[in-house]
py3Dmol code that shows the C-alpha trace and the ligand (Angstrom):
import py3Dmol

protein = """\
ATOM      1  CA  UNK A   1     161.685 112.305 230.267  1.00  0.00           C
ATOM      2  CA  UNK A   2     161.024 115.083 232.780  1.00  0.00           C
ATOM      3  CA  UNK A   3     157.933 114.678 234.939  1.00  0.00           C
ATOM      4  CA  UNK A   4     155.898 117.899 234.700  1.00  0.00           C
ATOM      5  CA  UNK A   5     154.942 119.756 237.866  1.00  0.00           C
ATOM      6  CA  UNK A   6     152.044 122.141 238.416  1.00  0.00           C
ATOM      7  CA  UNK A   7     152.604 124.119 241.615  1.00  0.00           C
ATOM      8  CA  UNK A   8     150.146 126.486 243.258  1.00  0.00           C
ATOM      9  CA  UNK A   9     151.537 129.377 245.275  1.00  0.00           C
ATOM     10  CA  UNK A  10     148.802 130.618 247.599  1.00  0.00           C
ATOM     11  CA  UNK A  11     151.015 133.449 248.879  1.00  0.00           C
ATOM     12  CA  UNK A  12     149.632 135.171 252.039  1.00  0.00           C
ATOM     13  CA  UNK A  13     146.022 134.140 251.452  1.00  0.00           C
ATOM     14  CA  UNK A  14     143.384 132.020 253.252  1.00  0.00           C
ATOM     15  CA  UNK A  15     142.749 131.012 256.838  1.00  0.00           C
ATOM     16  CA  UNK A  16     143.174 127.429 258.024  1.00  0.00           C
ATOM     17  CA  UNK A  17     139.613 126.335 257.284  1.00  0.00           C
ATOM     18  CA  UNK A  18     139.477 127.909 253.814  1.00  0.00           C
ATOM     19  CA  UNK A  19     142.897 126.513 252.930  1.00  0.00           C
ATOM     20  CA  UNK A  20     141.754 123.015 253.920  1.00  0.00           C
ATOM     21  CA  UNK A  21     138.557 123.453 251.898  1.00  0.00           C
ATOM     22  CA  UNK A  22     140.432 124.556 248.787  1.00  0.00           C
ATOM     23  CA  UNK A  23     142.963 121.734 249.162  1.00  0.00           C
ATOM     24  CA  UNK A  24     140.060 119.249 249.437  1.00  0.00           C
ATOM     25  CA  UNK A  25     138.402 120.584 246.273  1.00  0.00           C
ATOM     26  CA  UNK A  26     141.663 120.278 244.363  1.00  0.00           C
ATOM     27  CA  UNK A  27     142.316 116.792 245.711  1.00  0.00           C
ATOM     28  CA  UNK A  28     138.803 115.636 244.857  1.00  0.00           C
ATOM     29  CA  UNK A  29     139.008 117.051 241.350  1.00  0.00           C
ATOM     30  CA  UNK A  30     142.266 115.334 240.408  1.00  0.00           C
ATOM     31  CA  UNK A  31     142.224 112.817 237.610  1.00  0.00           C
ATOM     32  CA  UNK A  32     143.305 109.553 239.288  1.00  0.00           C
ATOM     33  CA  UNK A  33     145.363 108.770 236.176  1.00  0.00           C
ATOM     34  CA  UNK A  34     147.361 111.997 236.464  1.00  0.00           C
ATOM     35  CA  UNK A  35     151.021 111.293 235.804  1.00  0.00           C
ATOM     36  CA  UNK A  36     152.597 114.608 236.733  1.00  0.00           C
ATOM     37  CA  UNK A  37     153.233 116.253 240.086  1.00  0.00           C
ATOM     38  CA  UNK A  38     150.901 118.708 241.805  1.00  0.00           C
ATOM     39  CA  UNK A  39     152.128 120.859 244.671  1.00  0.00           C
ATOM     40  CA  UNK A  40     150.578 123.417 247.011  1.00  0.00           C
ATOM     41  CA  UNK A  41     152.771 126.110 248.595  1.00  0.00           C
ATOM     42  CA  UNK A  42     150.885 127.545 251.551  1.00  0.00           C
ATOM     43  CA  UNK A  43     151.425 129.920 254.477  1.00  0.00           C
ATOM     44  CA  UNK A  44     153.185 128.484 257.523  1.00  0.00           C
ATOM     45  CA  UNK A  45     149.977 128.707 259.571  1.00  0.00           C
ATOM     46  CA  UNK A  46     148.088 126.637 256.985  1.00  0.00           C
ATOM     47  CA  UNK A  47     150.646 123.855 256.575  1.00  0.00           C
ATOM     48  CA  UNK A  48     148.965 121.585 259.122  1.00  0.00           C
ATOM     49  CA  UNK A  49     145.373 121.948 257.906  1.00  0.00           C
ATOM     50  CA  UNK A  50     146.436 121.448 254.278  1.00  0.00           C
ATOM     51  CA  UNK A  51     148.758 118.557 255.176  1.00  0.00           C
ATOM     52  CA  UNK A  52     145.879 116.696 256.844  1.00  0.00           C
ATOM     53  CA  UNK A  53     143.650 117.242 253.829  1.00  0.00           C
ATOM     54  CA  UNK A  54     146.157 116.023 251.224  1.00  0.00           C
ATOM     55  CA  UNK A  55     147.851 113.274 253.226  1.00  0.00           C
ATOM     56  CA  UNK A  56     145.956 110.522 251.403  1.00  0.00           C
ATOM     57  CA  UNK A  57     146.611 112.074 247.980  1.00  0.00           C
ATOM     58  CA  UNK A  58     149.608 112.484 245.668  1.00  0.00           C
ATOM     59  CA  UNK A  59     149.633 116.280 246.214  1.00  0.00           C
ATOM     60  CA  UNK A  60     152.952 117.592 247.539  1.00  0.00           C
ATOM     61  CA  UNK A  61     153.203 120.153 250.342  1.00  0.00           C
ATOM     62  CA  UNK A  62     155.505 123.157 250.193  1.00  0.00           C
ATOM     63  CA  UNK A  63     156.380 126.201 252.259  1.00  0.00           C
ATOM     64  CA  UNK A  64     157.014 129.537 250.550  1.00  0.00           C
ATOM     65  CA  UNK A  65     160.183 130.551 252.396  1.00  0.00           C
ATOM     66  CA  UNK A  66     162.449 129.530 255.262  1.00  0.00           C
ATOM     67  CA  UNK A  67     165.470 130.528 257.324  1.00  0.00           C
ATOM     68  CA  UNK A  68     168.895 129.098 256.508  1.00  0.00           C
ATOM     69  CA  UNK A  69     169.600 128.294 260.166  1.00  0.00           C
ATOM     70  CA  UNK A  70     168.606 125.051 261.843  1.00  0.00           C
ATOM     71  CA  UNK A  71     167.501 126.621 265.158  1.00  0.00           C
ATOM     72  CA  UNK A  72     168.325 129.410 267.568  1.00  0.00           C
ATOM     73  CA  UNK A  73     167.747 133.077 268.248  1.00  0.00           C
ATOM     74  CA  UNK A  74     166.140 134.087 264.934  1.00  0.00           C
ATOM     75  CA  UNK A  75     162.840 135.564 266.083  1.00  0.00           C
ATOM     76  CA  UNK A  76     160.094 135.319 263.515  1.00  0.00           C
ATOM     77  CA  UNK A  77     161.881 132.804 261.302  1.00  0.00           C
ATOM     78  CA  UNK A  78     161.019 129.179 260.497  1.00  0.00           C
ATOM     79  CA  UNK A  79     163.772 126.600 260.034  1.00  0.00           C
ATOM     80  CA  UNK A  80     164.151 123.747 257.541  1.00  0.00           C
ATOM     81  CA  UNK A  81     163.909 121.276 260.426  1.00  0.00           C
ATOM     82  CA  UNK A  82     160.565 122.778 261.442  1.00  0.00           C
ATOM     83  CA  UNK A  83     159.301 122.619 257.860  1.00  0.00           C
ATOM     84  CA  UNK A  84     160.320 118.992 257.565  1.00  0.00           C
ATOM     85  CA  UNK A  85     158.576 118.263 260.860  1.00  0.00           C
ATOM     86  CA  UNK A  86     155.446 120.038 259.557  1.00  0.00           C
ATOM     87  CA  UNK A  87     155.343 117.595 256.639  1.00  0.00           C
ATOM     88  CA  UNK A  88     156.782 119.743 253.854  1.00  0.00           C
ATOM     89  CA  UNK A  89     158.234 118.045 250.801  1.00  0.00           C
ATOM     90  CA  UNK A  90     159.377 121.281 249.180  1.00  0.00           C
ATOM     91  CA  UNK A  91     160.168 124.898 249.941  1.00  0.00           C
ATOM     92  CA  UNK A  92     160.076 127.814 247.488  1.00  0.00           C
ATOM     93  CA  UNK A  93     163.281 129.832 247.624  1.00  0.00           C
ATOM     94  CA  UNK A  94     163.990 133.123 245.892  1.00  0.00           C
ATOM     95  CA  UNK A  95     160.469 134.136 244.869  1.00  0.00           C
ATOM     96  CA  UNK A  96     160.704 137.641 243.408  1.00  0.00           C
ATOM     97  CA  UNK A  97     158.485 138.965 246.213  1.00  0.00           C
ATOM     98  CA  UNK A  98     161.112 137.719 248.709  1.00  0.00           C
ATOM     99  CA  UNK A  99     163.942 139.187 246.641  1.00  0.00           C
ATOM    100  CA  UNK A 100     162.254 142.555 246.140  1.00  0.00           C
ATOM    101  CA  UNK A 101     160.095 143.286 249.195  1.00  0.00           C
ATOM    102  CA  UNK A 102     162.213 141.479 251.775  1.00  0.00           C
ATOM    103  CA  UNK A 103     165.588 142.271 250.180  1.00  0.00           C
ATOM    104  CA  UNK A 104     166.767 138.682 249.987  1.00  0.00           C
ATOM    105  CA  UNK A 105     170.114 138.573 248.222  1.00  0.00           C
ATOM    106  CA  UNK A 106     171.640 135.871 246.051  1.00  0.00           C
ATOM    107  CA  UNK A 107     173.980 135.063 248.935  1.00  0.00           C
ATOM    108  CA  UNK A 108     171.113 134.588 251.398  1.00  0.00           C
ATOM    109  CA  UNK A 109     169.238 132.451 248.887  1.00  0.00           C
ATOM    110  CA  UNK A 110     172.298 130.282 248.322  1.00  0.00           C
ATOM    111  CA  UNK A 111     172.473 129.641 252.080  1.00  0.00           C
ATOM    112  CA  UNK A 112     168.771 128.773 252.113  1.00  0.00           C
ATOM    113  CA  UNK A 113     169.070 126.287 249.244  1.00  0.00           C
ATOM    114  CA  UNK A 114     171.998 124.559 250.960  1.00  0.00           C
ATOM    115  CA  UNK A 115     170.125 124.435 254.281  1.00  0.00           C
ATOM    116  CA  UNK A 116     167.053 122.938 252.587  1.00  0.00           C
ATOM    117  CA  UNK A 117     169.123 120.112 251.096  1.00  0.00           C
ATOM    118  CA  UNK A 118     170.922 119.514 254.392  1.00  0.00           C
ATOM    119  CA  UNK A 119     167.549 118.717 255.958  1.00  0.00           C
ATOM    120  CA  UNK A 120     166.119 116.783 252.996  1.00  0.00           C
ATOM    121  CA  UNK A 121     163.720 119.387 251.675  1.00  0.00           C
ATOM    122  CA  UNK A 122     163.391 119.777 247.928  1.00  0.00           C
ATOM    123  CA  UNK A 123     163.545 123.246 246.443  1.00  0.00           C
ATOM    124  CA  UNK A 124     161.667 125.302 243.875  1.00  0.00           C
ATOM    125  CA  UNK A 125     164.248 127.972 243.083  1.00  0.00           C
ATOM    126  CA  UNK A 126     162.806 131.099 241.454  1.00  0.00           C
ATOM    127  CA  UNK A 127     164.604 133.402 239.074  1.00  0.00           C
ATOM    128  CA  UNK A 128     163.466 136.151 236.737  1.00  0.00           C
ATOM    129  CA  UNK A 129     164.116 139.600 235.348  1.00  0.00           C
ATOM    130  CA  UNK A 130     162.239 142.862 235.929  1.00  0.00           C
ATOM    131  CA  UNK A 131     160.630 144.804 233.087  1.00  0.00           C
ATOM    132  CA  UNK A 132     163.431 147.356 233.181  1.00  0.00           C
ATOM    133  CA  UNK A 133     166.046 144.628 232.922  1.00  0.00           C
ATOM    134  CA  UNK A 134     164.224 143.060 229.977  1.00  0.00           C
ATOM    135  CA  UNK A 135     163.873 146.395 228.202  1.00  0.00           C
ATOM    136  CA  UNK A 136     167.596 147.009 228.686  1.00  0.00           C
ATOM    137  CA  UNK A 137     168.484 143.619 227.201  1.00  0.00           C
ATOM    138  CA  UNK A 138     169.740 142.378 230.553  1.00  0.00           C
ATOM    139  CA  UNK A 139     167.461 139.351 230.883  1.00  0.00           C
ATOM    140  CA  UNK A 140     170.094 136.690 230.258  1.00  0.00           C
ATOM    141  CA  UNK A 141     172.710 138.435 232.372  1.00  0.00           C
ATOM    142  CA  UNK A 142     170.273 138.619 235.300  1.00  0.00           C
ATOM    143  CA  UNK A 143     169.249 134.974 234.963  1.00  0.00           C
ATOM    144  CA  UNK A 144     172.892 133.946 234.720  1.00  0.00           C
ATOM    145  CA  UNK A 145     173.833 135.820 237.909  1.00  0.00           C
ATOM    146  CA  UNK A 146     170.840 134.471 239.830  1.00  0.00           C
ATOM    147  CA  UNK A 147     171.755 130.911 238.809  1.00  0.00           C
ATOM    148  CA  UNK A 148     175.504 131.271 239.338  1.00  0.00           C
ATOM    149  CA  UNK A 149     175.195 132.907 242.755  1.00  0.00           C
ATOM    150  CA  UNK A 150     172.110 131.087 244.010  1.00  0.00           C
ATOM    151  CA  UNK A 151     173.324 127.605 243.084  1.00  0.00           C
ATOM    152  CA  UNK A 152     176.991 128.156 243.941  1.00  0.00           C
ATOM    153  CA  UNK A 153     178.701 125.203 245.623  1.00  0.00           C
ATOM    154  CA  UNK A 154     175.927 122.694 244.937  1.00  0.00           C
ATOM    155  CA  UNK A 155     176.578 119.222 243.557  1.00  0.00           C
ATOM    156  CA  UNK A 156     174.980 117.423 240.631  1.00  0.00           C
ATOM    157  CA  UNK A 157     173.317 115.200 243.235  1.00  0.00           C
ATOM    158  CA  UNK A 158     171.824 118.280 244.961  1.00  0.00           C
ATOM    159  CA  UNK A 159     170.387 119.412 241.647  1.00  0.00           C
ATOM    160  CA  UNK A 160     168.252 116.273 241.392  1.00  0.00           C
ATOM    161  CA  UNK A 161     166.239 117.753 244.293  1.00  0.00           C
ATOM    162  CA  UNK A 162     165.800 121.162 242.718  1.00  0.00           C
ATOM    163  CA  UNK A 163     163.218 122.547 240.334  1.00  0.00           C
ATOM    164  CA  UNK A 164     163.778 125.936 238.713  1.00  0.00           C
ATOM    165  CA  UNK A 165     160.900 128.375 238.228  1.00  0.00           C
ATOM    166  CA  UNK A 166     161.492 131.050 235.604  1.00  0.00           C
ATOM    167  CA  UNK A 167     159.192 133.892 236.589  1.00  0.00           C
ATOM    168  CA  UNK A 168     159.614 137.176 234.745  1.00  0.00           C
ATOM    169  CA  UNK A 169     158.809 139.726 237.463  1.00  0.00           C
ATOM    170  CA  UNK A 170     156.764 141.839 235.030  1.00  0.00           C
ATOM    171  CA  UNK A 171     154.401 138.908 234.491  1.00  0.00           C
ATOM    172  CA  UNK A 172     153.707 138.066 238.144  1.00  0.00           C
ATOM    173  CA  UNK A 173     150.240 139.076 239.285  1.00  0.00           C
ATOM    174  CA  UNK A 174     149.939 141.524 236.395  1.00  0.00           C
ATOM    175  CA  UNK A 175     147.826 139.541 233.961  1.00  0.00           C
ATOM    176  CA  UNK A 176     150.685 139.917 231.427  1.00  0.00           C
ATOM    177  CA  UNK A 177     152.012 136.506 230.489  1.00  0.00           C
ATOM    178  CA  UNK A 178     155.250 136.000 228.625  1.00  0.00           C
ATOM    179  CA  UNK A 179     154.451 134.620 225.189  1.00  0.00           C
ATOM    180  CA  UNK A 180     155.145 130.902 224.896  1.00  0.00           C
ATOM    181  CA  UNK A 181     158.101 131.817 222.651  1.00  0.00           C
ATOM    182  CA  UNK A 182     159.541 134.318 225.164  1.00  0.00           C
ATOM    183  CA  UNK A 183     159.218 131.729 227.924  1.00  0.00           C
ATOM    184  CA  UNK A 184     160.735 128.981 225.763  1.00  0.00           C
ATOM    185  CA  UNK A 185     163.717 131.208 224.881  1.00  0.00           C
ATOM    186  CA  UNK A 186     164.386 131.944 228.542  1.00  0.00           C
ATOM    187  CA  UNK A 187     164.038 128.272 229.447  1.00  0.00           C
ATOM    188  CA  UNK A 188     166.535 127.285 226.761  1.00  0.00           C
ATOM    189  CA  UNK A 189     168.966 129.823 228.174  1.00  0.00           C
ATOM    190  CA  UNK A 190     168.457 128.507 231.723  1.00  0.00           C
ATOM    191  CA  UNK A 191     168.990 124.917 230.595  1.00  0.00           C
ATOM    192  CA  UNK A 192     172.186 125.868 228.759  1.00  0.00           C
ATOM    193  CA  UNK A 193     173.453 127.664 231.831  1.00  0.00           C
ATOM    194  CA  UNK A 194     172.706 124.625 234.002  1.00  0.00           C
ATOM    195  CA  UNK A 195     174.603 122.538 231.466  1.00  0.00           C
ATOM    196  CA  UNK A 196     177.598 124.874 231.682  1.00  0.00           C
ATOM    197  CA  UNK A 197     177.505 124.739 235.485  1.00  0.00           C
ATOM    198  CA  UNK A 198     176.598 121.112 236.166  1.00  0.00           C
ATOM    199  CA  UNK A 199     176.858 119.151 232.911  1.00  0.00           C
ATOM    200  CA  UNK A 200     174.589 117.899 230.173  1.00  0.00           C
ATOM    201  CA  UNK A 201     172.911 115.129 232.187  1.00  0.00           C
ATOM    202  CA  UNK A 202     171.815 117.490 234.957  1.00  0.00           C
ATOM    203  CA  UNK A 203     170.581 120.047 232.434  1.00  0.00           C
ATOM    204  CA  UNK A 204     168.571 117.503 230.476  1.00  0.00           C
ATOM    205  CA  UNK A 205     166.886 116.245 233.654  1.00  0.00           C
ATOM    206  CA  UNK A 206     166.243 119.688 235.180  1.00  0.00           C
ATOM    207  CA  UNK A 207     162.592 120.660 235.442  1.00  0.00           C
ATOM    208  CA  UNK A 208     162.053 124.305 234.579  1.00  0.00           C
ATOM    209  CA  UNK A 209     158.625 125.709 235.437  1.00  0.00           C
ATOM    210  CA  UNK A 210     157.200 128.901 233.987  1.00  0.00           C
ATOM    211  CA  UNK A 211     155.459 131.357 236.314  1.00  0.00           C
ATOM    212  CA  UNK A 212     153.733 134.668 235.669  1.00  0.00           C
ATOM    213  CA  UNK A 213     149.970 135.014 235.190  1.00  0.00           C
ATOM    214  CA  UNK A 214     149.495 131.392 234.193  1.00  0.00           C
ATOM    215  CA  UNK A 215     145.781 130.813 233.682  1.00  0.00           C
ATOM    216  CA  UNK A 216     143.360 128.128 232.576  1.00  0.00           C
ATOM    217  CA  UNK A 217     143.286 129.994 229.245  1.00  0.00           C
ATOM    218  CA  UNK A 218     147.030 130.036 228.514  1.00  0.00           C
ATOM    219  CA  UNK A 219     148.438 126.876 230.123  1.00  0.00           C
ATOM    220  CA  UNK A 220     147.917 124.662 227.061  1.00  0.00           C
ATOM    221  CA  UNK A 221     150.077 126.752 224.744  1.00  0.00           C
ATOM    222  CA  UNK A 222     152.754 127.235 227.406  1.00  0.00           C
ATOM    223  CA  UNK A 223     152.969 123.502 228.084  1.00  0.00           C
ATOM    224  CA  UNK A 224     153.335 122.838 224.368  1.00  0.00           C
ATOM    225  CA  UNK A 225     156.824 124.374 224.509  1.00  0.00           C
ATOM    226  CA  UNK A 226     159.515 121.698 224.700  1.00  0.00           C
ATOM    227  CA  UNK A 227     161.485 123.293 227.552  1.00  0.00           C
ATOM    228  CA  UNK A 228     158.533 124.260 229.757  1.00  0.00           C
ATOM    229  CA  UNK A 229     158.154 121.457 232.274  1.00  0.00           C
ATOM    230  CA  UNK A 230     155.317 122.846 234.335  1.00  0.00           C
ATOM    231  CA  UNK A 231     154.057 125.992 235.977  1.00  0.00           C
ATOM    232  CA  UNK A 232     154.198 127.934 239.215  1.00  0.00           C
ATOM    233  CA  UNK A 233     150.763 129.466 239.531  1.00  0.00           C
ATOM    234  CA  UNK A 234     149.747 132.289 241.872  1.00  0.00           C
ATOM    235  CA  UNK A 235     146.280 133.890 241.594  1.00  0.00           C
ATOM    236  CA  UNK A 236     144.754 131.162 239.449  1.00  0.00           C
ATOM    237  CA  UNK A 237     145.639 128.501 242.048  1.00  0.00           C
ATOM    238  CA  UNK A 238     143.216 130.080 244.543  1.00  0.00           C
ATOM    239  CA  UNK A 239     140.190 129.029 242.447  1.00  0.00           C
ATOM    240  CA  UNK A 240     139.681 125.258 242.499  1.00  0.00           C
ATOM    241  CA  UNK A 241     137.968 124.953 239.114  1.00  0.00           C
ATOM    242  CA  UNK A 242     140.515 127.150 237.317  1.00  0.00           C
ATOM    243  CA  UNK A 243     143.503 125.525 238.990  1.00  0.00           C
ATOM    244  CA  UNK A 244     142.152 122.070 238.184  1.00  0.00           C
ATOM    245  CA  UNK A 245     141.970 123.111 234.537  1.00  0.00           C
ATOM    246  CA  UNK A 246     145.583 124.273 234.732  1.00  0.00           C
ATOM    247  CA  UNK A 247     146.581 120.969 236.347  1.00  0.00           C
ATOM    248  CA  UNK A 248     144.795 118.999 233.615  1.00  0.00           C
ATOM    249  CA  UNK A 249     146.354 121.000 230.793  1.00  0.00           C
ATOM    250  CA  UNK A 250     146.250 119.691 227.258  1.00  0.00           C
ATOM    251  CA  UNK A 251     149.319 120.846 225.350  1.00  0.00           C
ATOM    252  CA  UNK A 252     148.486 121.942 221.850  1.00  0.00           C
ATOM    253  CA  UNK A 253     151.368 119.943 220.421  1.00  0.00           C
ATOM    254  CA  UNK A 254     152.772 116.746 221.809  1.00  0.00           C
ATOM    255  CA  UNK A 255     156.268 116.943 223.286  1.00  0.00           C
TER     256      UNK A 255
END
"""
ligand_1 = """\
10
PEP
C 153.656 133.503 241.618
O 153.151 133.760 242.696
O 154.736 132.903 241.598
C 152.962 133.890 240.397
C 153.473 133.560 239.248
O 151.785 134.607 240.536
P 150.657 134.853 239.390
O 150.388 133.503 238.772
O 149.495 135.399 240.129
O 151.253 135.796 238.399
"""
view = py3Dmol.view(width=600, height=400)
view.addModel(protein, "pdb")
view.setStyle({"model": 0}, {"cartoon": {"style": "trace"}})
view.addModel(ligand_1, "xyz")
view.setStyle({"model": 1}, {"stick": {}})
view.zoomTo()
view.show()
């Protein structure tokens, strides 16, 4: 049984005080019986204020990016060792905004994933196709390349510390969500590919989150899909009441 995860990606929003306030509202609104994982991915400058706020709660702390080097002359970068020291449990690697705006390649992302594991950080690894790729029937090819190149050289053991987020680029921040069926199809493909690369046991245990305009209004039907194990949520995670509704989703069908 895969433990679901609901992750909020706050992107480059909020100052320290507002981040702490939002983290507190989310923490205080959590059902104490909640069985799945909740994670907040915040800006580097907000890691400390959010860490303090959630330290007495089950909420996990994540960064949104990192350098693949441990230390040295890499001005402007933040290393896995520094993230670990700042209290991070996870780091997001390969978000489409990093791939597209900051030109991060599969090779760079592969180095980042390996560096994260070397320093005991868990990883949310993002993959997803653009609208053009989908319209040209290239979705599966793109996902396959991103998985093959990004996870190259990893072991089955490494994969126990990795969560995949399938985020169709055309659905991120656009208000257009993939239909539950489109998301489920992509997740099945991703799981099969993980099986081909790492074996059936790893594939069956792999958590695959869906991301792309997840909202309080659509989370229930998404989570009803058998291969959707959670969500990576951008805009909706910046509003405590909405994000709490996403966290406390009620799948329309039982898994
Ligand atoms: C994201 O930031 O990963 C994301 C999916 O954003 P949004 O939910 O706003 O589409």
